C-alpha positions as CSV (number, residue, x, y, z in Angstrom):
1,M,81.5,80.8,88.4
2,D,84.0,78.1,86.9
3,E,84.7,75.8,90.1
4,R,88.5,75.4,89.3
5,I,88.9,79.2,89.1
6,K,86.9,79.6,92.5
7,E,89.4,76.0,93.9
8,H,92.0,78.4,93.1
9,L,90.6,81.9,94.4
10,K,90.4,80.1,97.8
11,L,94.0,78.9,97.5
12,L,95.3,82.0,96.9
13,K,93.3,83.9,99.5
14,K,94.7,81.1,102.0
15,Y,98.2,82.1,100.9
16,Y,97.7,85.6,100.9
17,L,96.3,85.6,104.7
18,L,99.8,83.0,105.1
19,L,101.5,86.3,103.9
20,T,99.9,89.0,105.7
21,E,101.1,86.9,108.9
22,I,105.0,86.7,107.9
23,Q,104.4,90.6,106.4
24,K,103.9,91.6,109.8
25,K,107.3,90.6,111.0
26,P,110.9,93.1,111.2
27,F,113.1,92.2,109.0
28,K,115.4,91.6,111.9
29,D,113.5,88.6,112.3
30,F,113.3,87.9,109.3
31,E,116.3,87.5,107.6
32,K,117.5,85.6,110.8
33,D,114.8,82.5,110.7
34,A,115.4,80.5,107.3
35,I,112.4,78.7,108.2
36,L,110.2,81.8,107.9
37,Q,112.0,82.7,105.0
38,G,111.4,78.7,103.4
39,S,108.1,79.0,104.1
40,S,107.8,82.6,102.2
41,E,109.0,81.6,99.3
42,R,106.8,79.0,99.0
43,F,104.2,80.8,99.6
44,L,104.7,82.9,97.4
45,Q,105.3,80.5,95.2
46,L,102.5,78.5,95.4
47,S,99.9,82.4,95.0
48,I,101.9,82.9,92.0
49,E,100.8,79.1,90.7
50,S,97.1,80.0,91.4
51,C,97.1,83.1,90.2
52,L,98.8,81.4,86.7
53,N,96.4,78.4,87.3
54,I,93.5,80.9,87.2
55,G,95.1,82.5,84.1
56,N,94.9,79.0,82.4
57,R,91.6,78.7,83.2
58,L,90.3,82.1,82.0
59,I,91.9,82.2,79.1
60,S,90.7,78.2,78.1
61,L,87.5,79.5,79.0
62,E,87.8,82.4,76.7
63,Q,88.9,80.6,73.6
64,F,86.0,78.7,73.6
65,R,83.7,82.5,73.0
66,K,86.5,83.7,70.5
67,P,90.5,83.5,69.2
68,T,92.7,84.0,71.9
69,D,96.0,83.0,71.5
70,T,97.3,80.2,73.4
71,P,100.6,81.5,76.3
72,E,103.7,80.1,75.5
73,T,105.2,81.3,78.9
74,Y,104.1,81.9,82.4
75,A,105.1,85.4,81.8
76,D,102.8,85.6,78.3
77,I,99.8,84.2,80.5
78,F,99.3,87.7,82.3
79,I,100.2,89.4,78.9
80,Q,96.7,87.2,77.3
81,L,95.1,88.4,80.6
82,N,96.0,92.3,79.5
83,N,95.0,91.1,76.2
84,I,91.5,89.9,76.8
85,G,91.0,92.5,79.6
86,V,91.3,90.6,82.6
87,I,94.1,93.1,84.1
88,D,95.1,96.4,82.5
89,G,99.1,97.6,81.4
90,P,100.6,98.8,84.2
91,F,98.8,95.7,86.2
92,C,100.2,93.0,84.3
93,D,103.8,94.6,83.4
94,R,104.1,93.9,87.1
95,F,102.4,90.3,87.1
96,V,105.1,88.8,84.5
97,K,108.0,90.1,87.1
98,M,105.6,88.0,89.4
99,A,106.1,85.2,87.3
100,K,109.9,85.6,86.4
101,F,110.5,85.5,89.8
102,R,108.8,82.2,90.7
103,N,111.1,81.1,88.2
104,R,113.6,82.1,90.2
105,L,111.7,80.5,92.9
106,V,111.8,77.4,90.9
107,H,115.0,77.3,89.0
108,L,117.5,79.5,90.7
109,Y,116.6,79.1,94.6
110,W,120.0,79.3,96.1
111,E,120.3,83.0,94.9
112,I,117.4,84.5,95.8
113,D,117.8,87.4,98.1
114,K,116.1,88.1,101.4
115,K,115.9,91.5,101.5
116,M,114.0,90.9,97.7
117,L,112.0,88.7,98.6
118,Y,111.1,90.5,102.3
119,E,110.6,93.5,100.0
120,I,108.1,91.5,97.5
121,I,105.8,90.7,100.8
122,R,106.6,93.6,102.8
123,N,105.1,95.4,99.4
124,N,103.4,93.6,96.4
125,L,100.8,91.2,98.3
126,E,97.7,93.5,97.7
127,D,98.7,93.3,94.1
128,F,96.7,89.1,94.7
129,K,93.7,91.0,95.9
130,L,93.3,93.1,93.1
131,F,94.0,90.0,90.8
132,E,91.5,88.2,92.8
133,Q,89.1,91.9,92.1
134,N,90.0,91.7,89.2
135,V,89.3,88.0,87.7
136,V,85.7,88.4,89.8
137,K,84.7,91.3,87.8
138,F,85.7,89.9,84.9
139,L,83.8,86.8,85.3
140,K,80.5,88.7,86.3
141,T,81.2,90.6,83.0
142,G,81.0,87.7,80.7
143,E,78.1,85.8,82.8
144,K,76.4,89.1,82.0
145,D,77.5,89.1,78.4
146,S,76.3,85.3,78.2
147,D,73.1,86.2,80.2
148,K,72.0,88.3,76.8
């Protein structure tokens, strides 16, 4: 497996585990704790960034095998991952929304709704595990194809 992808998968797992600890907190505790909110925002941003970095690397590697479009936006990275077969359409749609939320975290951080942030952490963390599984499966399939 590509070393850069492996490193970002490790980071993704680290952030995922940190977010699962936050996930256990009731909303009443979450909404009163600015430090918990801030760390949630940051770990969620880092999780999404890890997926983006993995996606960029996969697309870059794929461009050596066959012509592949270069993404122009963060959302395009996930669209391109769908095009090359790493993720499927409905999953791609969820990650396009994540890319847009990442932009809110970075550029409109003062507008982040606590309830929405909490709901994402409560309901969408498994998407990161599924992303990891899809990446590993794609890489293993690619390794088998290159052995032929």
